[in-house]
VEXNUVEX-823370 format. One record per residue: residue in one letter; x, y, z of N, C-alpha, C in turn. Coordinates in steps of 0.001 Angstrom, whole numbers, plus 500000, padded with zeros to 6 digits. Each point is the difference from the previous one (the first is absolute). Layout:
N
AXYZXYZXYZ ...
***
This chain:
433
M500863498801500000499137501199500000500898501247500000 L499490501092499388500805501211499861500442500539501348 R499058500004500963500351500541501305501175499244500631 D499941498685499969501060499188500602501330500178499284 A499965500068498658501238500143499231500692501312500304 I499230501075500002500597501318500267500491500077501438 S499247499426500909500430500028501401501327499290500181 R500176498852499350501260499261500114501168500795499440 L499753500683498867501092500716499330500317501330500659 F498966500723500431500215501380500430499598500303501440 G499499499027500692499468500287501316500977500670500934 R501300499708499885500979500573500923500472501384499605 M499579500488498831500490501301499549499529501124500917 G498824499868500576499507501108500827499710499585501417 G500529498890500420499742499541501357498878498976500001 S499660499500501167499021498928500089498823500366500888 R499780501329500175498882500402500840498681499634499330 A498990499687500797498681499671499461499318501259499487 P499192499906498914499303501168499500499008500515501032 S499701501311499886499116500614500978498571499535499867 I499614499484498813498664499434499812500169498629499358 P499030499095500186500120498665499411500234500066498507 F500754499005499494500392500011498590498790500002499072 D499023499132500254498846499914499103499239501309499948 Q499876500657501154499301501288500030500805501057499239 A501326499983500206500850500966499295499960499764498498 K499944498733499580499933499690498572498711500537499397 A498927499880500735498720500527499516500055501515499878 L500612500638501012500108501457499950500895500456498843 A501026499168499675500893500350498904499275500019498662 R498870499288499927499193499991498770498874501031500060 H499971500736501079498892500933500223499996501095498935 G498827500425499659499885501042498986500399501373500488 D500092500165501295500338501307500554501513500212499991 L500443501084499338501434500294499878500645500180501360 A499348500736500894500584500279501309500231498712500784 T499097499036499844500154498730500700501219499242499487 R500113499904498675501140499282499422501316500686500350 R500003501340499977501211500745500339500378499773501471 A499009499883500870500274499755501417500630498628500202 I499485498988499268500586498667500094501445500032499504 A500237500682498862501360500069499435500963500740500914 G499478500926500794500872500780500879500158499434501384 D499217498983500344500091499400501330501362499319500151 P500818500390500990501353499417500134499999498503500254 E498855499418500363499972498574500284499243499202498953 T499694500620498862499338499268498928500919498890499500 A499424498832499757500783498834499578500609500215498611 P501211499450499754500647500154498700499138499531498838 E499241498909500187499200499489498890498893500967499600 L499455500761500952498995501005499676500641501189499277 L501183500357500439500706501091499327500310499625498551 F500333498725499776500229499537498633498732500160499165 F498878499675500583498712500152499312499725501478499702 L500237500874500987499699501429499838500977500701499063 A501131499382499702500967500620499081499412500159498602 R498899499285499706499342500106498693498755500889500060 D499808500655501104498806500828500153499953501085498924 R498774500319499569499838500987498930500301501427500467 A499977500229501315500192501353500526501472500255500317 P500600501061499438501403500299500298500249500229501488 E499040500545500718500197500252501418500219498705500764 V499277498952499607500167498706500655501357499398499650 R500333500041498731501286499438499575501162500746500647 A499848501320500184501044500785500650500191499552501453 A498898499708500681500108499525501376500689498648500053 V499699499140499031500662498697499934501493500182499710 A500330500901499090501402500237499650500820500444501202 A499389500793500882500725500513501161500032499011501153 H499198498948499922499859499065501122501245499120500143 K500478499862501218501220499230500248499789498489499846 R498731499548500107499746498555499933499596499547498605 T499989500927499045499630499623498643501015499000499450 P499526498854499476500943499006499473500691500496498735 R501150499422499729500802500438498861499255499825498675 Q499167498978499891499246499837498761499127501214499730 A499389500535501068499176501197499847500871501222499717 D501168500070500661500931501102499703500367500013498518 L500202498805499416500364499930498587498866500524499122 L498767499664500337498852500528499254499966501526500083 L500186500518501204499900501443500221501209500753499444 A501146499311499852501174500643499394499748500340498537 L498995499358499424499637500254498596498693500777499897 D499539500551501103498714500714500025500041501217499085 E498849500335499468499910501159499104500163501314500728 Q499789500002501311500100501228500784501440500189500504 P500653501090499602501389500199500441500139500126501512 E498983500535500670500072500135501452500073498639500675 I499296499024499423500014498658500574501350499334499770 R500555500163498833501328499430499724501046500627500923 T499846501300500248500929500679500902499882499457501417 L498764499730500443499807499420501329500688498643500128 I499911499190498952500680498697500022501512500193500105 A500539500924499209501444500251500036500430500489501378 E499219500894500582500353500527501329499936498902501059 K499010499117499890499886498920500975501172499020499868 I500339499633498767501137499100499785501275500632500549 A500149501305499778501183500698500505500045499964501523 S498855500183500644499965499990501469500270498619500570 Q499791498964499190500223498623500443501343499443499516 S500876500880499510501246499520499371500830499137500944 H499961500317501295500784499210500959499445498596500177 E498762499776499537499383498679500137500162499158498734 L500424500622498893500111499248498752501184499058500082 N499758498740499750501040499002500225499887498893498964 P501044499787499193499950498934498989499921498604500600 H500228499894501330499922498692500646498574499643500417 D499061500944499752498600499666500222499604498901499020 A498766499508500156499509498985499075500228500461498569 A500441499086499145500377500345498628498887500739499280 Q498751499545500180498890500633499305499774501424500500 L500148500181501313499835501335500572501061500961499472 W501262499568499964501081500852499499499809500317498523 Q499589498996499230499784500224498575498890501017499765 L498952499928500799498919500988499880500512501394500364 T500832500081501028500571501293500390500819500589498856 V500798499172499350500799500454498862499094500476498871 Q498921499287499750499071500404498941499357501345500305 V499689500231501275499458501307500396501027501094499721 L501269499766500407501057500998499773500198500261498508 E499970498956499190500201500164498555498849500777499378 A498779499730500451498850500740499471500098501475500353 L500388500285501229500140501395500433501174500688499311 A501048499248499684501168500584499338499683500474498590 R498912499506499419499592500421498650498947501105500034 D499709500492501193498923500986500147500339501308499293 D498960500701499575500203501291499340500421501091500973 L499682499840501268500295501041500982501434499851500520 P500838501029499845501365499924500533500040499723501499 R499024500544500748499996499786501447499858498520500330 V499189499288499246499824498568500233501299499249499701 R500617500311498855501250499330499644501101500318501011 Q499995501232500491501002500394500993499846499182501283 L498759499804500435499771499207501205500494498565499821 V499798499446498804500494498652499730501528499971500081 A500640500984499372501467500052500005500544500122501414 E499382500862500797500471500210501364499756498765500869 T498923499260499695499676498803500775500931498840499651 A500190499769498711500729498808499552501513500151500074 R500504501217500121501451500208499956500738499247501105 G499346499805501150500663499341501115499746498515500091 I499374499421498972499686498569500016500901499297498995 P501035499303500455500944499373499059499338499046499011 A498916499360500422499360499010499138499032500616499006 A499824501321500040499141500643499004500580499720498610 P499155499777499012500510499654498663500905501094499428 S501155499589499538500947500952499419499404500706498789 R499220499270499209499402500606498803499056501142500378 L499282499826501117499087501038500470500772501256500386 M501071499833500770500774501154500466500768500652498857 T500433499197499033500697500562498842499060500896499203 E498774499534499781499037500807499240499638501270500759 L499850499900501308499743501201500782501205500949499947 G501196499430499954501204500828499876500075500732498673 R499307499488498988499945500658498686498889501042499925 D499218500127501044498839500895499974500418501420499629 R499169500650499208500331501358499542499725501051501074 T499382499581501096499793500896501139501078499699501030 H500842500982500265501178499704500829499630499661501438 T498848500458500491499605499654501365499613498526500108 V499781499347498869499775498557499968501327499266499809 A500787500468499046501241499308499645501028500017501127 V500127501125500699501045500111501022499826498975501124 P498810499891500628499880498953501030500140498588499445 A499546499778498758500137498667499405501465499621499857 L500843500967499673501427499727499819500722499797501323 G499301500241501107500538499667501308499695498567500407 F499505499209499061499651498595500227501200499234500546 V499755499214501054501100499270500639500397498759499217 G499180499600499037500336498843499180500798500385498773 K500101499077499068500840500162498818499266500721498877 I500676500981499406499596500591498729501219499889499080 E499823499431498842501131499722499114500694501297499558 D501336499902499861500781501167499582499550500530498641 A499676499117499069499576500441498667498742500853500097 D499088499618500897498780500795500190500327501334500650 L500930499996500944500381501254500664500651500967499024 V500793499488499079500624500864498990498919500683499163 E499000499237499561498916500578499204499211501028500805 I499784499704501281499277500940500854500759501318500111 V501318499925500155500813501220500086499949500771498687 E500151499298498899500032500658498690498670500673499659 Q498890499478500518498688500546499683499348500669501209 A500785500335501005499447500525501250499206501284499777 P498777500076500557499196501208499841500384501106500970 H500816499661500988500341500969501043501355499622500592 E500740501004500443501334499753500536499973499122501250 D498922500087500780499913499178501208499997498508499673 V499526499647498814499995498593499591501436499508499825 I500842500813499376501400499625499825500681499891501362 G499685500918500901500564499926501347499586498734500726 A498749499566499789499530498764500640500743498787499468 V500301499991498706500792498910499422501417500026500574 A500582501182500082501371500134500509500115499528501443 R498902500047500724500006499623501416499827498496500210 R499605499273498956499740498569500163501289499236500329 P499888498947500817501203499233500338500456499107498858 A501292499795499948500602499016499077499680500241498539 I499881501260499587499806500252498570501331499810499275 G499916499540498755501193499677499237500577501178499243 P501128499803499328500683501086499303499178500621498878 S499160499229499323499188500573498925498981500994500546 V499447499693501169499047500918500626500727501264500466 A501157499817500619500784501152500454500372500898498827 D500373499397498888500359500776498815498803500806499500 A498806499403500037498798500705499563499689501168500921 V500178499812501294499748501084500957500943501169499742 V501266499699499761500976501054499728499673500719498690 A499546499245499008499707500591498684498740500852500010 H498995499612500784498697500662499919499605500758501266 G500710499776501093499592500586501266500561501382500246 S499314500743500855500469501314500434501081499819501063 P500720501066500367501023499866501047499500499372501294 P498797500345500508499551499323501225499816498492499826 S499505499562498841499817498562499774501349499285499927 V500960500620499342501340499408499922500628499945501395 A499747501027500815500519499991501374499422498831500792 I498711499698499791499372498848500666500699498714499567 L500263499878498705500700498820499484501378499858500637 L500755501080500044501358499946500537500008499621501478 A498956500409500720499921499686501431499502498585500252 N499495499348498958499479498634500127501158499012499907 Q500483499559501138501174499132500025499726498613499428 Q498715499639499859499666498696499435499903500034498478 A500016501198499429499929500123498542501363499713499389 T500005499270498903501239499732499276500156501029498892 V501033500834500123500263501046499013501299499646499286 A499937499849498686501190499637499227501063501096500109 P501282499629500019501063501013500094499893501077498929 A499637499621498777499884501001498935498889500988500298 T498902499514500546498888500892500377500432500928501120 L500694499453500973500472500812501119500963501071499519 D500848499663499051500928500986499448499243501140499315 R498906499674499295499214501047499347499366500931501028 V499571499431501113499425500833501054501070500928500576 V501182499447500249501087500817500559500356501136499049 D499976499737498694500307501038499017499040501178500096 R498756499741500439498987501055500079499803500514501421 A500761499483500952499653500185501409500466501298500628 A500998500657499448500584501157500684498961501041500432 P499088500432499127499024501015500430498784499429500723 V499904498678500126498816499371500615500382499521501391 E499868500860500976500519499718501337499310498809500664 I498719499759499690499294498892500653500537498639499571 W500836499957498974500613498735499584501300499722500732 H500633501030500549501368499846500497500117498956501098 E499175500131501042500126499073501129499699498555499611 P498892499718499295499785498597499623501050499462499038 L500582500847499155501056499535499113501234499579500779 V500368500792500989501183499675500803499832498656500691 G498758499644500335499758498744500691499634498833499110 R499948500203498670499617498912499101501045498893499972 P499576498731500031500966498917499817500481499943498551 H501125499375499796500552499768498660500265501306499252 L500477500997500734500361501270499376501344499830499305 S500064500361498725501262499833499270501044500995500499 D501258499690499754501081500891500439499872501380499384 S499699500043498693499900501297499340498820500800500542 A498898499309500309498840500697500561500335500566501380 A500743499251500795500369500474501333500857501259499914 V500915500034499051500869501175499855499190501201499541 R499059499783499076499174501119499538499123500528501138 L499476499093500807499199500441501142500829500851500953 A501252499615500193500870500752500911500175501440499554 S499763500262498722500201501338499477498913500974500400 F498806499475500368498910500960500233499163499753501247 V500120498852500664499161499796501178500490500855501168 A499105500227500961500345500794501180501065499282500826 D500687500764500833501097499441500785499560498823500862 R498810500100500613499551498915500873499817498707499205 L499549500118498741499835498821499160501335499514499466 L500926500920499833501329499625499535500670499058500991 H499799500267501284500583499124501020499350498616499969 V498689499962499714499319498709499861500570499245498805 L500214500722498904500552499391498791501390499435500266 Q500826500760500711501353499548500307500016498732500853 S498966499821500803499977498870500932499477498716499369 R499589500044498740499486498786499352501104498943499936 P499716498792500434501045498968500002500259499390498630 D499135500290499018500138499340498699500823500800498997 L500517501171500392500810500792499085501458499568500088 D500640499854498846501390499561500015500928501168500334 P501255499722500330500923501068500402500171501084498940 E500015499604498711500165500996498946498828500975499976 T498796499480500204498818500867500013500036500919501210 N500388499463501148500119500845501184501028501107499795 A501085499667499323501023501014499726499443501073499077 A499228499589499002499403500974499089499019500908500735 I499257499431500927499067500810500789500778501002500854 E501104499554500545500837500917500776500487501164499138 I500293499713498742500438501062499088498883501023499809 I498795499515499816498856500896499840499826500858501241 I500164499401501180499885500760501247501059501092500052 H501198499623499617501101500961500000499697501170499069 E499472499715498816499686501063499049498848500863500507 R499034499372500665498875500766500545500493500986501055 E500912499537500850500528500873501034500890501092499419 A500658499681498897500890500982499372499223501083499275 A498735499688499603499183500977499279498627500062500652 P499911500616501194498745499974500746498850500706499311 G500278500856499060498916500709499313499441499251498815 T500547498849499676499563499260498824498636499374500246 T499113500176499065498660499423500161500035498518499685 P499062499225500561499967498557499719499931499681498521 V499155500731499249499853499692498583501314500227499253 A500688501085500356501279500274499342501008498912500318 M499960499528501246500941498953500383499718498712499254 V498711499703499837499645498783499274500437500103498551 S499730501147499383500392500175498608501494499849499838 A500746500557500966501454499896499913500453498556500147 E499320499266500912500419498611500231499734499135498780 I498903500317499298499644499197498839500833500382498778 D500514501242499986500802500491498884501230499104499818 D500188499519498768501126499099499730501348500668500236 N500052501330499949501272500703500168500310500318501454 H499075499706500882500236500295501406501061499053500563 A500829500527500902501138499243500517499570498686500654 V498968500063500822499556498792500693499500498957499001 T499210500453499021499463499074499002501125499338499211 R500978500794499584501111499442499227500780498983500822 A500251500328501263500752499085500860499227498703500223 R498703500120500244499187498804500250499924499114498759 K499857500612498829499916499206498775501311499265499728 L501102500689500187501296499350499803500193498872501006 H499592500259501235500162498994501037499132498780499703 A498772500244499579499089498894499688500527499162498841 G500689500651499060500521499289498842501397499446500198 G500538500143501207501337499493500276501102500836499376 L499680501251499676500966500856499296500553501121500873 L499648500003501267500505501058500882501385499583500501 N500953500074499109501352499542500304500910501175500318 E501257499691500191500970501019500393500179501063498928 D499968499615498749500153500980498922498836500984499975 A498769499504500243498833500882500013500113501018501123 V500522499583501134500175500921501116501123500993499709 M501039499534499367501114500895499644499529501192499172 E499060499746499091499522501060499116499273501100500757 A499556499710501222499237500982500771500876500808500953 L501290499740500042500849500624501011500190501494499811 D499816500470498799500334501403499740498789500934499978 G498934499639500671498887500959500037498627499405500254 D499804498733499714498667499397500176499904499413501407 R499977500891500995500074499556501390498766499185500406 D498800500399499518498794499258500355500081498551499520 F500491499815498773500158498654499480501043499246500817 L501088500667500360501062499371500769499474499487501340 I499224500842500704499440499586501291499033498840499802 A499137500112498974499022498939499741500694498681499665 A501015500075499155500693498788499575500708499322501166 L500743500780500790500724499424501126499042499489501079 S498857500662500138499002499543500969499402498670499572 L499654499882498730499430498754499499500996498845500094 R501235500263499637500999498933500006500401499594501422 S500091500971500891500467499700501365498865499622500947 K498749500293499557498819499791500847500056500874501243 L500681501127499901500048500977501079499018501125499702 P499411500611501016499116501143499765500760501118499284 P499342500711499117500689501082499269500580501061500922 A499362500192501181500544501003500919501370499581500504 V500195498701500193501315499512500451501021500144498882 V499606499678498763500908500168498858500395501467499850 A499010500882500109500291501434499868500942500479501102 K499793499457501209500867500388501120501447499564499752 I500199498816499446501351499506499713500663500859498933 L499253500310498937500578500813498927500338501398500487 A499141500548500858500241501362500498501138500051501012 S500345498872500588501043499986501037501399500141499435 H500162499682498694501320500012499361500961499055500722 S499428498935500573500817499019500723500455498914499030 A501318499830499872500532498967499114499574498619500471 K500049499774501321499581498702500530498501499779499801 G499231501050500199498556499887499824499634499671498561 M500621500676499046499716499744498587500467498604499595 T501120499579500559500482498650499702499023498953500538 A499520500228501209499029499069500584498698499973499185 L499597501161499487498775500078499202500151499186498710 C501129500135499348500243499221498776500019498504500296 W500617499638501104500016498586500404498586499484500247 K499210500791500722498628499601500322499160499864498730 A500292500824498998499235499980498755500480498925499032 G501075499305500356500503498944499129500905500515498892 F500500501229500154500909500562499011501454499810500456 T500939500593499260501423499769500255500681501273500492 M501274499869500325500788501154500419500165500999498866 R499808499553498767500070500926498854498960501102500160 L498782499649500355498961501014500194500279500816501253 S500491499341501060500309500737501227501012501119499728 L501023499694499229501002501013499705499408501140499186 Q499101499680499049499376501053499191499079500878500859 L499316499401500970499172500802500913500879500960500802 Q501140499495500454500894500858500773500553501142499159 L500270499721498714500571501009499117498960500998499501 R498859499493499452499075500831499236498799500498500797 V499708499356501128498883500470500831500526500710501242 A500942499369500709500523500598501222501183500928499736 H500653499856498831501156500832499624501094499939501085 L500304498801500454501003499835501044501411500123499419 P500906500599500747501386500061499550500627498607500070 P501093499784499296500608498655499934500254499373501370 K500483500786500938500349499421501296498772499530500791 A498834500552499667498789499638500746499264498821499369 R500436499582498822499295498927499294500383498636500553 L499033499084499866500226498612500382500097499183498721 I501154499334499802500207499280498751499871498495500221 A499884499301498881499791498552500067501238499287500523 A499748498880500642501087499111500428500412499156498801 G500927499100500207500481499163498909498871499240499323 G500083499953498679498987499289499228498680500725499918 G499996501308500339498773500784499930499048499747501140 M500492499324501078499148499671501127499733501241500853 F498967499925500819499690501096500908501071500067501084 P500441501203500364501086500137500980499530499825501436 L498693499867500229499449499806501348499358498622500090 S499979499457501193499365498699500204498478500144499914 A499313498879499851498546500028499934499408500586501278 A500606499699501133499506500526501273500156501515500047 E501140500504499502500217501447499994499034500695499045 L499751499377498854499078500590499031498571500037500565 E499603498917500665498666499946500597499864501027501111 W501087500208500740499967501000501068499757501392499424 Q500632500296498855499784501287499350498524500185499613 I499424498931499462498590500083499588499123500285501216 E500215499262501070499176500188501191500231501364500626 F501213500504499892500291501332500529499171501058499270 F499961499923498687499236501005499255498482499785500166 R499589498763500207498582499762500328499623500736501277 S500907499958500964499701500615501296499892501526499919 L500570500573498937499951501459499851498684500482499384 V499200499043499490498729500373499373498872499623500930 P499127500962500386498902499687500895499121498869499476 A499466499217500891499128498892499611498814500518499226 G499641499268498929498845500379499167500317500986498922 V501265500473499943500376500961498945500640499251498852 
***
């Protein structure tokens, strides 16, 4: 019998309290010709689910509206009302489902869960954005909600629907997310995609290509997003005037060496210290960053954009030194060519080769110390030939003050003495300079 079947399936949805009037009497009243009587039965908080199912087909919208709002209405009736011709009734169903979101559970009886999904799918196709929005907000926190449902809601042309749908805790395929970004009706939709966990490089690339600076900032701050090195490099190339990108860029994993050096050219001092502390940067990159710091301190009036342009310029001393070093061409002859005037290149080259901060290299060169210059050449892997040229052409030392090679062109000081010189000049430079 219908009553028994519905009771078995839905009886627990609204509790097990007895109806306020006997079932047979209530059933008779539900067929009553008087609208007020039927509406009263539909609104009674203790009306049995099977009667509410019957009243869901009532010809009067007022009765159906009362059934739609009723907490004990069975899901089968909710599905009927989700397709009702009256938008107010469909909205009531959406609002009720939303209010019961904490009770929706895929571990319920299979038929009950399937009916719940059918109700959500019917509401997701509604003409009213408010109804679709309620579905998106309700289903976003249910991992077992159908991915196809949330994907379609994520494609919605109304951003107040798409944004909560894209907060879905379950899976949405990267290919679908890329299309959503490319066709996004509103910037908030792109931001919602950028915020999703575990998005792949194709999605990140789409966000960078189509998103505004705030959306890209959301992506950069999303540590679970996979951003390809090439994409990250493109962001860094555009980042100097976009301050909201600086902090998340400094903290991004898998930052390339060249990107780290470019960031050092324009980020604020507090972020520069964070960048320096990254454990994944190699010594050569750290040395290059030190060079940028040295140049920034030497030209305090230089604007970030000008510094970036200079760093990217192929003719800039730091860029030339880094390129030669990367190509294995930063040899003794290349350094020799800089002795007669290209001091910035000389400091950069010796810093990269010795892995010493540029401030320490500059301090050694300015000291005119024969032992200091000899130790610097040793630390950089060069020979006494370069040490003698530094003493002659940079320090202009007289013959008696020069330190010459030992037999066979060997260094005239022991390794311990040379290391002591290096540590001595380190001690003359304040920490962090």
